[in-house]
NUDO-462721 format. One record per residue: residue in three letters; residue number from 1; chain; y, x, z of N, C-alpha, C, O in turn. Coordinates in steps of 0.2 Angstrom, whole numbers. Example, Ala and Ser with C-alpha at 12.3 -4.5 7.8 and 13.67 -1.06 7.14 Angstrom:
2
NODE  type  seq  mol     nY     nX     nZ    caY    caX    caZ     cY     cX     cZ     oY     oX     oZ
NODE   ALA    1    A    -28     66     39    -22     62     39    -16     66     39    -17     71     42
NODE   SER    2    A    -11     64     35     -5     68     36      0     64     39      6     67     40
This chain:
224
NODE  type  seq  mol     nY     nX     nZ    caY    caX    caZ     cY     cX     cZ     oY     oX     oZ
NODE   MET    1    A    655    203    -99    649    200    -97    646    196   -103    649    192   -106
NODE   LYS    2    A    639    198   -104    636    195   -110    630    190   -108    626    192   -103
NODE   ILE    3    A    630    184   -110    625    179   -108    621    178   -114    623    177   -120
NODE   GLY    4    A    614    178   -113    609    176   -118    605    170   -116    603    170   -111
NODE   ILE    5    A    603    166   -121    599    160   -120    594    160   -125    595    161   -131
NODE   GLY    6    A    588    160   -123    582    159   -128    578    153   -126    578    151   -121
NODE   VAL    7    A    575    150   -132    571    144   -131    565    145   -135    565    148   -141
NODE   THR    8    A    559    143   -133    553    143   -137    551    136   -138    551    132   -133
NODE   SER    9    A    548    135   -144    545    128   -145    539    129   -149    538    134   -153
NODE   TYR   10    A    535    124   -149    529    123   -153    527    116   -155    526    112   -150
NODE   ASN   11    A    528    115   -161    525    108   -164    529    102   -161    527     97   -161
NODE   ARG   12    A    536    103   -159    540     98   -156    547     98   -159    551    100   -155
NODE   PRO   13    A    548     97   -165    554     98   -168    560     93   -165    565     95   -165
NODE   LYS   14    A    558     87   -163    562     83   -160    565     85   -153    571     84   -152
NODE   HIS   15    A    560     88   -150    562     91   -143    567     97   -145    572     97   -141
NODE   LEU   16    A    566    101   -149    571    106   -151    577    104   -153    583    107   -151
NODE   ASP   17    A    577     99   -157    584     96   -159    588     93   -153    594     94   -153
NODE   LEU   18    A    584     90   -149    587     87   -143    590     93   -138    595     92   -136
NODE   TRP   19    A    586     98   -138    588    104   -134    595    107   -137    600    108   -133
NODE   VAL   20    A    595    108   -143    602    110   -146    607    105   -145    613    107   -143
NODE   GLU   21    A    606     99   -146    611     94   -145    614     94   -138    620     93   -137
NODE   GLN   22    A    610     95   -133    612     95   -126    615    101   -124    620    101   -120
NODE   ILE   23    A    613    107   -126    615    113   -123    622    115   -126    626    118   -123
NODE   LEU   24    A    623    114   -132    629    117   -136    636    114   -133    640    119   -132
NODE   PRO   25    A    636    108   -131    643    106   -129    645    108   -122    651    108   -120
NODE   ILE   26    A    640    111   -118    642    113   -111    640    121   -111    639    123   -105
NODE   THR   27    A    640    124   -116    639    131   -116    644    135   -120    646    133   -125
NODE   PRO   28    A    647    140   -117    653    144   -120    651    146   -127    645    148   -128
NODE   GLU   29    A    656    147   -132    654    149   -139    652    156   -139    648    157   -144
NODE   ASN   30    A    654    160   -135    652    167   -135    645    169   -133    643    175   -133
NODE   VAL   31    A    641    164   -130    635    165   -128    630    166   -134    630    162   -139
NODE   LYS   32    A    625    171   -133    620    172   -139    614    167   -138    611    167   -132
NODE   VAL   33    A    613    164   -143    607    159   -143    602    162   -148    603    163   -153
NODE   HIS   34    A    595    162   -145    590    164   -149    584    159   -149    582    157   -143
NODE   ILE   35    A    582    157   -155    576    152   -155    570    155   -158    570    158   -163
NODE   GLU   36    A    564    154   -154    558    156   -156    553    150   -157    552    146   -152
NODE   VAL   37    A    550    149   -163    546    143   -164    539    146   -166    538    150   -170
NODE   ASP   38    A    534    144   -162    527    146   -163    524    141   -168    525    135   -168
NODE   LYS   39    A    522    144   -173    519    140   -179    512    140   -180    509    145   -178
NODE   ASP   40    A    509    135   -182    502    134   -183    499    140   -188    494    143   -187
NODE   THR   41    A    503    142   -192    501    148   -197    502    154   -194    499    159   -196
NODE   ASP   42    A    505    155   -188    506    161   -185    507    160   -177    512    162   -174
NODE   ARG   43    A    501    157   -174    501    155   -167    500    161   -163    495    164   -163
NODE   ARG   44    A    506    163   -159    505    169   -155    506    167   -147    504    172   -143
NODE   GLY   45    A    508    161   -146    508    159   -139    514    160   -135    519    163   -138
NODE   VAL   46    A    514    158   -129    520    158   -125    523    165   -123    529    166   -124
NODE   ALA   47    A    519    169   -120    521    176   -118    524    180   -124    529    183   -124
NODE   TYR   48    A    521    179   -130    523    183   -136    530    180   -138    535    184   -139
NODE   ARG   49    A    531    174   -138    537    171   -141    543    172   -136    548    173   -138
NODE   LYS   50    A    541    172   -129    546    173   -124    548    181   -124    554    183   -123
NODE   ASN   51    A    544    185   -126    545    192   -127    550    193   -133    554    197   -133
NODE   GLU   52    A    549    189   -138    553    190   -144    560    188   -142    565    190   -145
NODE   CYS   53    A    561    183   -138    567    181   -135    570    186   -132    576    188   -132
NODE   LEU   54    A    567    190   -127    569    195   -123    571    201   -128    576    204   -126
NODE   LYS   55    A    568    202   -133    569    208   -137    576    206   -140    581    211   -141
NODE   ALA   56    A    577    200   -142    584    198   -146    589    198   -141    595    199   -143
NODE   LEU   57    A    588    197   -134    593    196   -129    594    202   -124    598    201   -120
NODE   LYS   58    A    590    207   -125    590    212   -120    596    216   -119    597    219   -114
NODE   GLY   59    A    601    216   -123    607    219   -122    612    214   -118    618    216   -116
NODE   CYS   60    A    610    208   -116    614    204   -112    613    206   -104    608    208   -102
NODE   ASP   61    A    618    204   -101    619    205    -93    614    200    -90    611    201    -85
NODE   TYR   62    A    614    194    -92    611    188    -89    607    184    -95    610    183   -100
NODE   ILE   63    A    601    183    -94    597    179    -99    594    173    -96    591    173    -90
NODE   PHE   64    A    594    168   -100    591    161    -98    585    160   -103    587    160   -109
NODE   LEU   65    A    579    159   -101    573    157   -105    571    150   -104    569    148    -99
NODE   PHE   66    A    572    146   -109    570    139   -109    564    137   -113    563    140   -118
NODE   ASP   67    A    560    132   -110    556    128   -115    560    123   -118    565    122   -116
NODE   ASP   68    A    557    120   -124    561    116   -128    562    109   -124    565    105   -127
NODE   ASP   69    A    558    108   -119    559    101   -115    563    102   -109    562     98   -104
NODE   CYS   70    A    567    107   -108    571    109   -103    578    111   -105    578    115   -109
NODE   PHE   71    A    583    108   -102    590    110   -104    595    109    -99    594    105    -94
NODE   PRO   72    A    601    112    -99    606    111    -95    609    104    -96    609    101   -101
NODE   ILE   73    A    612    101    -90    615     94    -91    622     94    -88    625     88    -88
NODE   ALA   74    A    625     99    -86    631     99    -83    635    106    -84    632    111    -84
NODE   GLU   75    A    642    105    -85    646    111    -86    645    115    -80    645    113    -74
NODE   GLY   76    A    646    122    -81    646    126    -75    639    129    -73    638    132    -68
NODE   TRP   77    A    634    127    -77    627    129    -76    626    136    -76    622    139    -72
NODE   ILE   78    A    629    140    -81    628    147    -81    631    150    -75    627    154    -72
NODE   ASP   79    A    637    148    -73    640    151    -67    636    150    -60    635    154    -56
NODE   PHE   80    A    633    144    -60    629    142    -55    623    147    -53    622    149    -47
NODE   PHE   81    A    620    149    -58    614    154    -57    617    161    -56    614    164    -52
NODE   ILE   82    A    622    163    -60    625    169    -59    627    170    -52    626    175    -48
NODE   ASN   83    A    631    165    -49    633    165    -42    628    165    -37    628    169    -32
NODE   ALA   84    A    622    162    -38    617    162    -34    614    169    -34    612    171    -28
NODE   HIS   85    A    613    172    -39    611    179    -40    616    184    -35    613    188    -31
NODE   LYS   86    A    622    183    -36    627    187    -33    627    186    -25    628    191    -22
NODE   GLU   87    A    626    180    -23    626    178    -16    620    180    -13    620    182     -7
NODE   THR   88    A    614    181    -16    608    182    -13    605    189    -15    600    191    -11
NODE   GLY   89    A    607    192    -20    604    198    -22    597    197    -26    594    202    -27
NODE   GLN   90    A    595    191    -27    589    189    -31    591    190    -39    595    187    -41
NODE   HIS   91    A    586    194    -42    588    195    -49    584    190    -54    584    191    -60
NODE   HIS   92    A    580    186    -51    576    181    -55    575    175    -51    574    174    -45
NODE   PHE   93    A    577    169    -55    575    162    -53    572    158    -58    572    160    -64
NODE   LEU   94    A    568    153    -55    565    148    -60    568    141    -58    571    140    -53
NODE   TYR   95    A    568    137    -63    570    130    -61    563    127    -59    558    126    -63
NODE   LEU   96    A    563    125    -52    557    122    -49    558    116    -45    563    115    -42
NODE   LYS   97    A    553    111    -45    553    105    -41    546    104    -39    541    106    -42
NODE   GLU   98    A    545    100    -34    538     99    -31    535     95    -36    537     90    -39
NODE   THR   99    A    528     96    -37    524     93    -41    517     92    -38    517     94    -32
NODE   SER  100    A    512     90    -41    505     90    -38    502     97    -36    498     98    -32
NODE   THR  101    A    505    102    -40    503    109    -39    508    114    -37    507    120    -35
NODE   ILE  102    A    514    112    -37    520    116    -35    523    113    -28    525    107    -28
NODE   LYS  103    A    523    117    -23    525    114    -16    531    119    -14    530    125    -14
NODE   LYS  104    A    536    116    -11    541    120     -8    539    122     -1    536    119      3
NODE   ILE  105    A    539    129      0    537    132      6    543    132     12    542    131     17
NODE   SER  106    A    549    134      9    555    135     14    561    135     10    561    135      4
NODE   GLU  107    A    567    134     14    573    134     11    577    139     16    577    139     22
NODE   ASN  108    A    581    144     13    584    149     16    590    152     12    589    154      7
NODE   ASN  109    A    596    152     15    602    155     12    603    152      5    605    156      0
NODE   GLY  110    A    602    145      4    603    142     -2    598    143     -7    599    141    -13
NODE   ILE  111    A    592    145     -5    587    146    -10    580    143     -8    579    143     -2
NODE   ALA  112    A    577    139    -12    570    136    -10    565    141    -13    565    143    -18
NODE   LYS  113    A    560    142     -9    554    146    -10    548    141    -11    547    137     -7
NODE   PHE  114    A    544    143    -17    539    138    -18    532    142    -18    532    149    -19
NODE   ASN  115    A    527    139    -18    520    142    -18    517    144    -25    513    147    -26
NODE   ASN  116    A    521    141    -30    518    141    -37    524    141    -41    530    140    -39
NODE   CYS  117    A    523    141    -48    529    141    -52    527    137    -59    521    137    -61
NODE   GLY  118    A    532    135    -63    531    133    -69    536    137    -74    540    141    -71
NODE   GLY  119    A    536    136    -80    540    141    -84    545    137    -88    547    139    -94
NODE   THR  120    A    548    131    -86    552    127    -89    559    131    -91    562    131    -96
NODE   MET  121    A    561    135    -86    567    139    -86    567    145    -82    566    144    -76
NODE   LEU  122    A    569    151    -85    569    157    -81    576    160    -81    579    160    -87
NODE   PHE  123    A    578    162    -76    585    166    -76    583    173    -74    579    175    -69
NODE   LEU  124    A    586    178    -78    584    185    -77    591    189    -78    595    187    -82
NODE   THR  125    A    591    194    -74    597    199    -75    594    205    -79    588    206    -80
NODE   LYS  126    A    599    208    -82    598    214    -86    593    219    -82    589    223    -85
NODE   LYS  127    A    594    220    -76    590    224    -72    583    223    -72    578    227    -72
NODE   VAL  128    A    581    216    -73    574    214    -73    571    217    -80    565    220    -80
NODE   ILE  129    A    574    217    -85    572    219    -92    571    227    -92    567    230    -94
NODE   LYS  130    A    576    230    -88    576    237    -88    571    240    -84    567    245    -85
NODE   GLU  131    A    569    237    -78    564    239    -73    557    236    -74    552    240    -72
NODE   VAL  132    A    557    230    -76    550    227    -77    548    226    -84    542    226    -85
NODE   GLY  133    A    553    225    -89    551    224    -96    550    217    -97    553    213    -94
NODE   GLY  134    A    545    215   -101    544    208   -103    537    206   -100    534    209    -96
NODE   PHE  135    A    535    200   -103    529    197   -101    523    202   -103    523    205   -108
NODE   CYS  136    A    517    201   -100    511    205   -101    509    203   -108    508    197   -110
NODE   LYS  137    A    507    207   -113    505    206   -119    498    204   -120    495    202   -125
NODE   ASP  138    A    494    204   -114    487    203   -114    486    195   -114    480    193   -115
NODE   TYR  139    A    491    191   -112    489    184   -111    488    181   -118    491    183   -123
NODE   GLY  140    A    484    176   -118    483    172   -124    488    167   -125    494    168   -123
NODE   ILE  141    A    486    161   -128    491    156   -131    495    153   -125    501    152   -125
NODE   TYR  142    A    491    152   -119    494    148   -114    491    149   -107    485    150   -107
NODE   GLY  143    A    495    150   -102    492    150    -95    493    156    -91    492    161    -93
NODE   TYR  144    A    497    155    -85    498    160    -80    503    165    -82    505    169    -78
NODE   GLU  145    A    506    165    -88    511    170    -90    517    170    -86    520    176    -84
NODE   HIS  146    A    520    165    -84    526    164    -80    524    167    -73    528    170    -70
NODE   ALA  147    A    519    164    -70    517    166    -63    516    174    -63    518    177    -58
NODE   GLY  148    A    513    177    -68    512    184    -68    518    188    -69    519    193    -65
NODE   TYR  149    A    523    185    -73    529    189    -74    533    189    -67    536    194    -65
NODE   SER  150    A    533    183    -64    537    182    -58    534    187    -52    538    190    -48
NODE   ARG  151    A    528    187    -52    525    191    -47    526    199    -48    527    202    -44
NODE   ARG  152    A    526    201    -55    528    208    -56    535    209    -55    537    215    -52
NODE   ILE  153    A    540    205    -56    547    205    -54    547    206    -47    551    210    -44
NODE   HIS  154    A    544    202    -43    544    202    -36    541    209    -33    544    212    -29
NODE   ALA  155    A    536    211    -36    533    218    -34    537    224    -35    537    229    -32
NODE   ALA  156    A    542    223    -40    547    228    -41    553    228    -37    557    232    -37
NODE   GLY  157    A    553    223    -32    558    223    -27    564    219    -29    569    220    -26
NODE   LEU  158    A    564    215    -34    570    212    -37    571    205    -35    576    202    -36
NODE   THR  159    A    566    202    -31    566    196    -28    563    196    -21    558    193    -19
NODE   PRO  160    A    567    200    -16    564    201    -10    563    194     -5    559    195     -1
NODE   MET  161    A    566    189     -7    565    183     -4    558    179     -5    556    175     -2
NODE   GLY  162    A    555    181    -11    549    178    -13    548    178    -20    553    180    -24
NODE   GLU  163    A    542    176    -23    540    177    -30    543    171    -34    546    172    -39
NODE   TYR  164    A    543    165    -31    545    159    -35    550    156    -32    549    152    -27
NODE   LEU  165    A    556    157    -34    563    155    -31    567    150    -35    567    152    -41
NODE   SER  166    A    570    145    -32    575    141    -36    581    140    -32    580    138    -26
NODE   PRO  167    A    587    141    -34    593    139    -30    593    132    -28    592    128    -33
NODE   LEU  168    A    595    130    -22    596    124    -20    602    120    -24    607    123    -25
NODE   GLY  169    A    600    114    -27    605    111    -31    605    112    -38    609    110    -42
NODE   ALA  170    A    599    116    -40    598    117    -47    597    111    -51    599    111    -57
NODE   GLU  171    A    595    106    -48    593     99    -52    600     96    -54    600     91    -58
NODE   ASP  172    A    605     98    -51    612     95    -54    614     98    -60    618     96    -64
NODE   TYR  173    A    611    104    -62    613    107    -68    607    108    -73    609    109    -79
NODE   ILE  174    A    601    107    -71    595    108    -76    591    101    -76    590     98    -71
NODE   TYR  175    A    589    100    -82    584     94    -83    577     97    -86    578    100    -91
NODE   ALA  176    A    572     96    -83    565     97    -86    561     91    -87    560     88    -82
NODE   MET  177    A    559     90    -93    555     84    -94    548     84    -90    546     78    -88
NODE   ASP  178    A    546     89    -88    539     90    -85    540     88    -77    536     86    -74
NODE   TYR  179    A    547     89    -75    548     88    -68    552     81    -67    551     77    -62
NODE   ASP  180    A    557     80    -71    562     75    -70    561     69    -75    562     70    -81
NODE   ASN  181    A    558     64    -73    555     59    -77    560     53    -78    558     48    -81
NODE   TYR  182    A    566     54    -76    571     48    -77    573     48    -85    573     53    -88
NODE   LEU  183    A    575     42    -87    578     41    -94    585     44    -94    588     44    -89
NODE   PRO  184    A    588     45   -100    585     43   -107    581     48   -110    577     47   -115
NODE   PHE  185    A    581     54   -108    578     60   -112    571     59   -114    569     60   -119
NODE   ASN  186    A    567     58   -109    559     58   -110    558     52   -115    553     53   -119
NODE   LYS  187    A    561     46   -114    560     41   -119    562     42   -126    559     40   -131
NODE   GLN  188    A    568     46   -126    571     48   -133    566     52   -137    567     51   -143
NODE   VAL  189    A    562     56   -134    558     60   -139    550     59   -137    546     62   -140
NODE   ASN  190    A    549     53   -134    542     51   -132    538     57   -129    533     59   -132
NODE   HIS  191    A    541     60   -124    538     66   -121    532     65   -117    530     61   -114
NODE   LYS  192    A    527     70   -119    521     71   -115    522     79   -112    525     83   -115
NODE   PRO  193    A    519     80   -106    519     87   -103    517     92   -108    513     90   -112
NODE   SER  194    A    520     98   -108    518    103   -113    511    104   -114    507    105   -109
NODE   LEU  195    A    508    104   -120    502    106   -122    496    101   -119    490    103   -119
NODE   ILE  196    A    498     95   -117    493     91   -114    488     89   -118    482     88   -116
NODE   ASP  197    A    489     88   -125    484     86   -130    480     92   -131    474     91   -135
NODE   GLU  198    A    481     98   -129    478    104   -131    474    107   -126    470    112   -127
NODE   LEU  199    A    474    105   -120    471    108   -114    464    110   -114    462    115   -112
NODE   ASN  200    A    460    105   -117    453    106   -118    452    112   -123    447    116   -122
NODE   SER  201    A    455    112   -128    454    118   -133    457    124   -131    455    129   -133
NODE   LEU  202    A    462    124   -126    464    130   -123    461    132   -117    463    137   -114
NODE   GLU  203    A    455    129   -115    452    131   -109    450    138   -109    450    141   -104
NODE   SER  204    A    447    140   -114    445    147   -115    451    152   -113    450    157   -110
NODE   TYR  205    A    457    151   -116    462    155   -115    465    155   -108    466    160   -105
NODE   VAL  206    A    464    149   -105    466    148    -98    462    153    -93    464    156    -89
NODE   GLN  207    A    455    152    -95    451    156    -91    452    164    -92    451    168    -87
NODE   LYS  208    A    453    166    -98    454    173    -99    461    175    -96    461    180    -93
NODE   ASN  209    A    466    171    -96    472    172    -93    472    173    -86    476    176    -83
NODE   LYS  210    A    467    169    -82    466    170    -75    465    178    -73    468    180    -69
NODE   SER  211    A    461    181    -78    459    188    -77    465    192    -78    466    197    -74
NODE   VAL  212    A    469    191    -83    475    194    -85    480    194    -79    483    199    -77
NODE   PHE  213    A    480    188    -76    485    187    -71    484    191    -65    488    194    -62
NODE   LEU  214    A    477    192    -63    475    196    -58    477    204    -59    478    207    -54
NODE   GLU  215    A    477    206    -65    479    213    -66    486    214    -68    489    219    -67
NODE   ASP  216    A    490    208    -69    497    209    -71    501    212    -66    505    217    -68
NODE   ILE  217    A    500    211    -60    504    214    -54    503    221    -54    508    225    -51
NODE   LYS  218    A    498    224    -56    496    231    -56    500    235    -61    501    241    -60
NODE   THR  219    A    503    231    -66    507    235    -71    515    235    -69    518    230    -67
NODE   THR  220    A    518    241    -68    524    242    -66    530    240    -71    535    238    -70
NODE   PHE  221    A    528    241    -78    532    240    -83    529    238    -89    523    241    -91
NODE   GLN  222    A    531    233    -93    528    231    -99    533    231   -104    538    227   -105
NODE   ALA  223    A    532    236   -109    537    237   -114    537    231   -119    532    227   -120
NODE   LEU  224    A    543    229   -121    544    223   -126    542    225   -133    542    221   -137
């Protein structure tokens, strides 16, 4: 069984250092880790960088994609998600918690279903990469790429319980700075929500990506 972990980062080296510091002690040595850093000199955006992670990890049986402000906090975190997949038949999970825009719809068979999603951490099986491919390449720097990808995975029949799913108890294994505001991690790196200082400049990308999102589900396969 091959496990792959990818992380994407932009302009937050302290976050990335903290991510490495937290993940390595509770991750088996034989796990493949791939880091993608979006650079000002070559800004390609979230979807592009996560596709680069998938390219590097596509030979793995199970893949975890993290943002640099989200990381595991307890041993057994890999087995937790793999076991949830085996018990439910769902090939894709996200780490989700309720926010002002993300609301829990229901709980069933150990899985929480949400009305929306964020992209702090994604779990994927090899079957997802084989049958759905990667993120749509038409997205700009930021916005809707995770929701579009999860919807396409659902349309392929790989998450029959719903588009945006998170295993119950995931918060015992995963910490996301955008959802989990307790110390010490947020204070340690002076965390602000991802891209908060850029949202005005990214407004045109977000508007464009809304249109891409509506078309994303019509694509059955997106080559990496």
